C-alpha positions as CSV (number, residue, x, y, z in Angstrom):
1,M,49.6,-10.1,5.8
2,A,49.0,-7.4,3.1
3,K,51.8,-6.9,0.6
4,I,52.6,-3.3,-0.5
5,L,54.7,-2.3,-3.6
6,V,56.5,1.0,-2.9
7,V,57.7,2.6,-6.2
8,D,59.9,5.7,-6.2
9,D,63.1,6.8,-7.8
10,E,64.2,8.6,-4.6
11,A,65.9,5.9,-2.4
12,S,65.4,7.9,0.8
13,I,61.6,8.0,0.2
14,V,61.5,4.3,-0.5
15,T,63.6,3.6,2.6
16,M,61.4,5.7,4.9
17,L,58.1,4.3,3.5
18,A,59.3,0.7,3.6
19,Y,60.6,1.1,7.2
20,N,57.4,2.5,8.5
21,L,55.2,0.0,6.6
22,K,57.2,-3.0,7.8
23,K,57.1,-1.6,11.4
24,E,53.3,-1.8,11.1
25,G,53.5,-5.4,9.9
26,Y,53.1,-5.1,6.2
27,D,55.1,-7.2,3.7
28,V,56.9,-4.6,1.5
29,V,58.4,-4.9,-1.9
30,T,60.2,-2.0,-3.6
31,A,61.0,-0.7,-7.1
32,E,63.1,2.2,-8.2
33,D,61.5,2.9,-11.6
34,G,58.4,2.1,-13.6
35,E,59.9,-0.8,-15.5
36,V,60.9,-2.6,-12.4
37,A,57.6,-1.8,-10.8
38,L,55.7,-3.5,-13.6
39,E,57.9,-6.6,-13.4
40,K,57.5,-6.8,-9.6
41,F,53.8,-6.2,-9.8
42,E,53.5,-9.3,-12.0
43,S,55.8,-11.4,-9.9
44,E,54.8,-10.3,-6.4
45,K,51.0,-9.7,-6.8
46,P,50.8,-6.8,-4.2
47,D,47.6,-5.8,-2.5
48,L,48.4,-2.1,-2.8
49,L,50.8,0.2,-4.7
50,L,52.4,3.4,-3.4
51,L,53.4,4.9,-6.7
52,D,55.5,8.0,-7.5
53,I,54.3,9.9,-10.6
54,M,57.6,11.4,-11.9
55,M,60.1,8.5,-12.5
56,P,62.6,7.6,-15.2
57,K,61.9,5.1,-17.9
58,V,58.2,4.6,-17.3
59,D,56.3,7.2,-15.3
60,G,53.8,6.5,-12.6
61,L,50.8,7.4,-14.7
62,E,51.8,4.9,-17.4
63,V,52.5,2.2,-14.7
64,C,49.0,2.9,-13.4
65,R,47.4,2.6,-16.9
66,K,49.2,-0.7,-17.6
67,I,48.2,-2.2,-14.3
68,R,44.6,-1.0,-14.7
69,E,44.4,-2.9,-18.0
70,K,44.7,-6.1,-16.0
71,V,43.5,-5.6,-12.4
72,S,42.0,-3.0,-10.2
73,C,44.5,-3.1,-7.3
74,P,44.3,0.0,-5.1
75,I,47.0,2.6,-6.0
76,I,48.0,5.6,-3.9
77,F,50.1,8.2,-5.8
78,V,53.1,9.6,-3.9
79,S,54.2,12.9,-5.5
80,A,56.2,16.0,-4.9
81,K,53.9,18.0,-7.2
82,S,52.1,20.7,-5.3
83,R,50.0,22.7,-7.8
84,T,46.2,22.1,-7.8
85,L,46.4,21.5,-11.6
86,D,48.8,18.6,-11.1
């Protein structure tokens, strides 16, 4: 079973994503900020990350950079940004 790390500082988004992914049979791990995400990435070794960009402490882009230094796990950014430039 694939393990997915869902990272977002909005609890309602994490709850919704985790619920739907679990319903589809995925093993889901969650984190509420970038620091916790990096810790859980190391300990849980997920197969995929759903990663918010704008988070406190360490933002999603920095989390992505730090993970990419070590592995090439697939990462999907989840964001409320809506401008093309973003």
